[in-house]
Backbone as a ProteinNet text record, in pm:
[ID]
protein_1_A
[PRIMARY]
MKQRKFSFVLSGVFAPLLLGAAIQAAAAPSELKGADILNHACGKVAVKQMGLLHDGKFEEANKLSTKDMQERWKSMPAKDREMMSMMAKELSETEAQYAAGIKAYGVLVIDGDGGKLTVQKKVQDANGSSTTTTTQEFKIAGNECLVGR
[TERTIARY]
4149.9	4095.2	4082.7	4219	4198.5	4143.1	4097.9	4007.2	3845.4	3827	3701.3	3690.7	3808.4	3809.4	3789.3	3878.3	3871	3740.8	3668.5	3520.8	3427.4	3432.3	3355.5	3347.6	3514.4	3562	3441.7	3476.2	3417.7	3264.2	3185.3	3047.1	3007.5	3112.4	3074.9	3086.8	3180	3186.4	3069	3077.2	2941.9	2819.9	2786.4	2635.7	2540.5	2623.7	2579.2	2539.5	2673.1	2629.9	2552.5	2540	2430	2265.8	2253.8	2168	2124	2203.5	2171.5	2139	2236.5	2147	2023.9	1996.7	1870	1725.6	1781.6	1681.9	1665.9	1747.8	1762.5	1681.3	1703.9	1611.4	1487.3	1448.1	1305.5	1251.7	1293.5	1297.3	1297.6	1351.4	1356.5	1228.8	1210.2	1086.3	1054.3	931.6	900.9	786.7	867.6	778.5	680.8	592.7	495.6	472	471.1	449.9	335.6	264.8	210.6	51.7	15.5	-53	-60	27.8	126.5	-23.9	30.6	-70.8	-222.7	-269.1	-393	-459.5	-350.3	-370.5	-351.3	-275.4	-252.7	-383.7	-366.3	-468.9	-543.3	-401.3	-390.4	-425.6	-389.3	-387.6	-581.2	-644.7	-779.2	-847.2	-825.2	-904.6	-846.9	-738.5	-698.5	-796.2	-867.9	-944.7	-1081.2	-1141.3	-1247.1	-1271.4	-1213.3	-1192.3	-1226.7	-1156.2	-1161.2	-1309.4	-1353	-1499.2	-1608.6	-1556.5	-1657.6	-1674.1	-1565.2	-1562.7	-1604.4	-1598.1	-1607.7	-1802.2	-1821.6	-1978.3	-2072.5	-1978.5	-2038.2	-2083.3	-2016.2	-2050.7	-1944.5	-1968.2	-1822	-1856	-1997.2	-1930.1	-1924.8	-1931.9	-1875.7	-1735.4	-1693.4	-1548.7	-1465.2	-1546.5	-1447.5	-1388.1	-1537.8	-1543	-1398.7	-1326.9	-1170.8	-1060.6	-1079.9	-1000.1	-984.3	-829.1	-831.6	-925.5	-922.1	-1054.8	-995.3	-877	-812.6	-885.2	-832.2	-932.7	-1069.7	-1154	-1293.5	-1302.6	-1232	-1258.5	-1241.5	-1160.8	-1076.1	-1250.5	-1241.2	-1356.7	-1550.8	-1535	-1656.5	-1652.3	-1571.4	-1519.2	-1487.3	-1488.9	-1509.3	-1641.2	-1650.5	-1783.6	-1832.6	-1986.5	-2073.9	-2038.8	-1986.1	-2015.7	-1882.9	-1749.1	-1631.5	-1644.8	-1729.5	-1729.1	-1803.2	-1882.1	-1939.8	-1865.8	-1794	-1659	-1604.1	-1516.8	-1412.9	-1492.8	-1601.6	-1693.2	-1705.1	-1733.6	-1737.2	-1603.4	-1520.8	-1375.7	-1347.9	-1343.8	-1360.3	-1396	-1524.3	-1619.1	-1532.8	-1509.7	-1482.2	-1356.2	-1245.5	-1132	-1081.9	-1208.1	-1201.9	-1204.8	-1150	-1195.8	-1272.8	-1332.9	-1379.1	-1327	-1345.3	-1270.9	-1202.7	-1246.6	-1221.3	-1091.8	-1103.3	-1009.1	-874.9	-898.3	-809	-723.5	-788.6	-739.1	-636	-668.5	-595.4	-483.3	-485.7	-354.7	-280.6	-352.9	-228.2	-150.9	-216.5	-135.8	-52.4	-116.3	33.5	141.3	99	161.9	224.1	156.2	195.9	274.9	309.8	412.7	338.1	369.2	311.9	420.1	469.4	572.9	532.7	562.7	535.6	650.9	627.1	755.5	688.1	670.6	640.9	490.7	415.3	302.7	201.7	312	254.1	278.5	239.8	266.9	174.7	260	248.1	194	93.4	64.6	115.9	222.5	195.7	143.2	80.1	33.1	43	191.4	240.7	202.8	87.9	68.7	118.2	176.2	262.7	148.8	86	-32.1	15.5	26.5	80.5	-43.7	-67.7	-171.8	-148.3	-215	-216.2	-102.5	-147.4	-65.2	30.5	87.4	244	217.9	303.9	255.8	243.4	234.5	190.1	201.6	185.2	185.8	127.3	39.1	-45.8	-10.6	-29.9	45.8	-66.4	-94.4	-188.6	-126.6	-133.6	-64.2	-185.2	-171.8	-229.7	-146.8	-158.5	-96.7	-172.2	-139.4	-206.2	-136.7	-228.2	-196.6	-255.2	-122.5	-172	-151.3	-249.5	-277.1	-287.3	-190.6	-251	-258.1	-374.6	-429.8	-536.1	-546.5	-624.5	-528.6	-585.9	-489.5	-631.9	-584.7	-680.3	-625.8	-704	-640.1	-617.3	-497	-417.5	-438.8	-432	-415.3	-411.6
2570.6	2464.6	2317.4	2314.7	2188.3	2198	2286.7	2306.8	2270.1	2275.4	2268.6	2084.2	2038	1906.5	1870.6	1871.6	1819.6	1831.3	1940.5	1934.2	1876.7	1813.6	1757.9	1636.6	1581.2	1447.3	1399.4	1519.2	1465.1	1475.7	1573.4	1536.2	1391.4	1362.6	1236.7	1091.3	1128.7	999.6	1037.6	1147.9	1193.4	1176.1	1228.7	1229.3	1096.8	1000.8	878.2	839.5	846.9	828.2	900.4	1022.7	1127.9	1096.8	1043.2	977.8	849.9	757.4	645	651.1	758.5	827.9	824.2	927	1007.7	878	782.6	663.5	580	561.3	510.8	564.9	682.5	750.1	766.6	773.3	764.9	642.4	521.3	407.3	374.6	385.8	367.2	398	285.6	282.6	427.1	496.5	607.4	546	630	546.8	704.5	645.8	736.8	691.4	766.4	704.8	793.2	745.2	808.2	846.2	1053.3	1075.3	1092.9	1104.6	1134.2	1044.8	903.1	786	820.1	889.8	873.8	1016.1	1093.6	1180.1	1117.5	992	911.4	835.8	804.4	716.7	567.2	477.5	410	401.3	505.5	506.8	511.7	612.1	634.1	516.9	458.4	313.6	217.2	207.4	98	108.8	250.2	297.7	284.2	323.1	268.3	105.2	35.1	-110.4	-171.1	-123.9	-163.6	-154.9	-4.3	29.1	-63.1	-88.9	-147.2	-301.9	-360.6	-519.1	-518.9	-429.7	-438.8	-420.2	-321.4	-339	-408.7	-524.4	-615.7	-632.6	-514.5	-493.7	-539.6	-645.6	-744.1	-719	-690.5	-653.3	-504.7	-441.4	-317.8	-306.7	-374.2	-405.6	-437.8	-517.4	-636.3	-536.3	-401.8	-306.3	-244.8	-221.3	-182.2	-247	-371.5	-461.2	-460.4	-545.8	-564.5	-634.1	-659.3	-696.6	-840.4	-905.9	-1037	-1093.4	-1014.7	-1052.4	-1048.3	-937.7	-971.1	-1121.5	-1173.9	-1278.9	-1377.7	-1375.9	-1478.6	-1535.1	-1394.8	-1410.3	-1440.1	-1399.5	-1519.4	-1602.1	-1683.3	-1801.8	-1914.5	-1863.7	-1908.6	-1990.7	-2082.3	-2175.3	-2048	-2051.7	-1952.7	-1981.2	-2112.6	-2125	-2055	-2071.8	-2047.1	-1859.6	-1856.9	-1670.8	-1638.3	-1690.7	-1686.7	-1688.5	-1800.3	-1797.9	-1711.4	-1666.3	-1558.5	-1429.8	-1401.9	-1275.5	-1243.7	-1368.2	-1377.9	-1337.5	-1394.2	-1377.6	-1255.6	-1220.9	-1036	-979.8	-968	-843	-903.8	-1010.2	-1009.5	-981.8	-940.4	-928.3	-781.2	-674.5	-584.3	-496.2	-339.9	-220.3	-117.2	-44.3	93.2	169.9	233.2	338.9	432.4	446.6	536.8	532.8	359.5	263.5	289.3	273.4	177.1	329.7	400.5	518.3	581	590.3	596.5	529.7	385.1	285.5	333.3	375.5	397.1	527.5	635	780.5	712.1	631.3	588.1	513.5	410.6	312.1	274	337.8	262.5	330.1	245.2	271.1	234.8	324.1	261.3	267.8	211.3	177.8	163.2	288.1	254.7	254	101.4	98.2	71.3	132.8	171.5	136.9	26.2	41.7	-53	-67.8	-139.7	-60	-112.7	-64.7	-170.9	-134.7	-219.7	-113.7	-132.2	-95	-150.1	-133.7	-261	-141.2	-174.9	-104.8	-244.9	-198.4	-263.8	-214.6	-249.3	-210.1	-318.1	-232.8	-302.4	-241.2	-393.4	-371.5	-402.4	-321.8	-382.2	-398.6	-531.2	-558.9	-618.1	-637.1	-735.3	-841.1	-930	-1013.2	-999.9	-907	-883.3	-745.3	-786.4	-742.9	-800.7	-736.5	-803.1	-716.7	-784.6	-713	-779.4	-660.9	-745	-643.1	-702.4	-639.1	-673	-536.1	-564.9	-514.2	-578.9	-562.2	-538.9	-482	-452	-420.6	-500.1	-440.3	-381.6	-329.3	-218	-273.9	-241.7	-185.1	-60.9	29.9	143.2	190.5	251.1	318.3	428.3	536	627.7	724.8	751.5	825.8	721.1	589.7	500.4	411.5	367.9	255.1	121.2	14.5	-89.2	-210.9	-243.8	-343	-460.3	-553.9	-637.4	-775.9	-776.6	-868.5	-824.9
-2677.8	-2729.3	-2677.7	-2551.2	-2504.6	-2403.2	-2341.8	-2233.8	-2287.1	-2378.3	-2464	-2448.5	-2499.3	-2543.2	-2432.3	-2292.3	-2239.5	-2127.4	-2115.8	-2086	-2154.8	-2297.2	-2390.4	-2304.2	-2284.8	-2288.2	-2112.8	-2054.5	-1871	-1932.9	-2002.1	-2008.4	-2052.8	-2165.1	-2242.9	-2113.6	-2017.5	-1903.4	-1767.9	-1740.6	-1673	-1690.6	-1803	-1883.1	-1822.2	-1832.9	-1831.5	-1668.9	-1615.6	-1452.6	-1426.8	-1460.7	-1382.3	-1428	-1541.4	-1621.9	-1567.5	-1554.8	-1438.2	-1292.5	-1244.2	-1105.9	-1129.6	-1201.4	-1181.6	-1253.8	-1328.8	-1327.5	-1202.8	-1180.9	-1021.7	-928.4	-927.8	-788.8	-846.6	-952.2	-976.6	-1000.5	-967.4	-957.3	-833.1	-743.6	-596.3	-543.5	-465.1	-361.7	-296.8	-259.5	-170.5	-65.1	29.7	181.6	223.4	298.6	348.4	504.6	602.2	719.8	773.5	883.1	949	867.9	957.6	857.3	698.5	659.9	549.1	436.6	504.8	403.7	403.6	471.5	423.9	369.8	266.4	212	50	82.5	-50.7	-132.1	-233.9	-309.1	-247.9	-217.4	-168.7	-15.3	76.7	220.5	204.7	96.5	123.1	82.9	-4.5	-19.4	63.5	173.8	294.3	369.8	408	529.4	445.6	314.1	312.3	283.5	283.9	208.8	369.2	459.9	603.9	695.1	664.5	717.8	621.2	544.2	430.3	509	520.8	574.1	677.6	826.5	932.7	933.1	857.6	821.6	791.3	709.9	685.6	509.7	416.3	297.3	227	225.5	131	-12.1	-80.8	-266.9	-260.9	-145.4	-176.4	-185	-105.9	-46.5	-142.9	-215.3	-340.4	-441.1	-473.4	-579.2	-557	-431	-451.1	-461.4	-514.8	-510.9	-679.9	-722.1	-853.6	-897.5	-1050.2	-1135.4	-1099	-1069	-1029.9	-891.2	-793.9	-676.9	-700	-780.7	-763.2	-835.1	-943.7	-978.7	-929.3	-870	-736.8	-658.9	-588.7	-485.5	-558.7	-649	-754.9	-781.1	-796.2	-821.2	-702.8	-604	-500	-434.7	-371.8	-358.6	-234.2	-259.5	-166.6	-23.6	73.6	210.8	195.7	96.4	184.4	115.4	44.8	65.3	192.7	253.3	343.9	498.1	460.8	619.8	575.4	436.2	453.1	521.2	488.1	495.8	673	689.3	832	924.6	859.9	936.2	945.2	796.2	775	865.6	866.9	973	1118.5	1165.4	1263.5	1344.4	1202.2	1239.7	1189.2	1101.8	1062.4	1140.1	1095.3	1219.9	1153.8	1209.4	1162.9	1108.3	985	943.5	1020.7	1105.7	1225.7	1308.4	1400	1425.7	1333.3	1186.7	1077.2	1065.7	1063.6	990.2	1137.3	1259.4	1402.5	1409	1366.4	1328.4	1276	1147.3	1059.2	1078.9	1128.3	1169.3	1241.2	1353.3	1482.9	1428.9	1323.4	1335	1208.1	1073.1	919.1	885.8	799	650.3	534	455.2	308.2	219	139.2	77.6	-85	-164.7	-337.9	-409.3	-489.9	-563.8	-725.6	-795.2	-923.3	-928.4	-976.2	-978.2	-881.2	-760.9	-637.2	-540.1	-426.8	-310.1	-195.6	-69.1	63.4	155.8	206.5	359.3	470	565.6	683.6	806.2	892	1048.6	1139.5	1228.4	1313.6	1473	1512.4	1687.6	1764.3	1873	1997	2078.9	2177.3	2271.4	2397.6	2481	2632.3	2710	2777.9	2861.3	2996.5	3100.1	3200.9	3173.7	3068.6	3003	2942	2930.2	2876.1	2721.5	2640.7	2510.3	2376.5	2313.4	2203.2	2050.4	1950	1811.3	1728.9	1662.6	1556.9	1457	1314.7	1214.4	1085.7	1029.9	945	837.6	725	568.1	480.6	353.4	251.8	112.7	4.7	-104.2	-184.2	-284.3	-367.6	-509.7	-638	-766.4	-798.8	-828.9	-838.8	-1064.8	-1076.9	-1216.7	-1207.5	-1250.7	-1232	-1140	-1116.4	-962.6	-904.8	-938.2	-894.3	-829.4	-707.8	-665.3	-553.4	-653.1	-592.7	-470.9	-431.2	-346.8	-385.7	-360.9	-454.8	-392	-265.4	-171.1	-51.7
[MASK]
+++++++++++++++++++++++++++++++++++++++++++++++++++++++++++++++++++++++++++++++++++++++++++++++++++++++++++++++++++++++++++++++++++++++++++++++++++++

């Protein structure tokens, strides 16, 4: 009889601790690296949007972003949208180039309904070394991932 009471008391003490640990583990951010990113919805939308920007298809690229981002784009004056479009086209890569960069240098952190992809490339040339960093933020709803910023 005493053993039952003891195990009941222990389970009463440890159950909340275990439940708390399980909740914390479920809420902890997850991290994907390299080629694994390309299998995630956010990796797929990141590569697609980059390719569309590179090809000058800004309206299509904008459809891969959140409604808030789409509304911001529409509210900008036409000359600002044109300037931003030109800059995006110049600074963007093809889908193949960006996918290769993600495979080699990408880190995607998923935290709840958000995500952040960072691609940090280190380049060595005749002038020395440099680092370029590309980041994209995402909003996740179920299986859908949209560019948030």
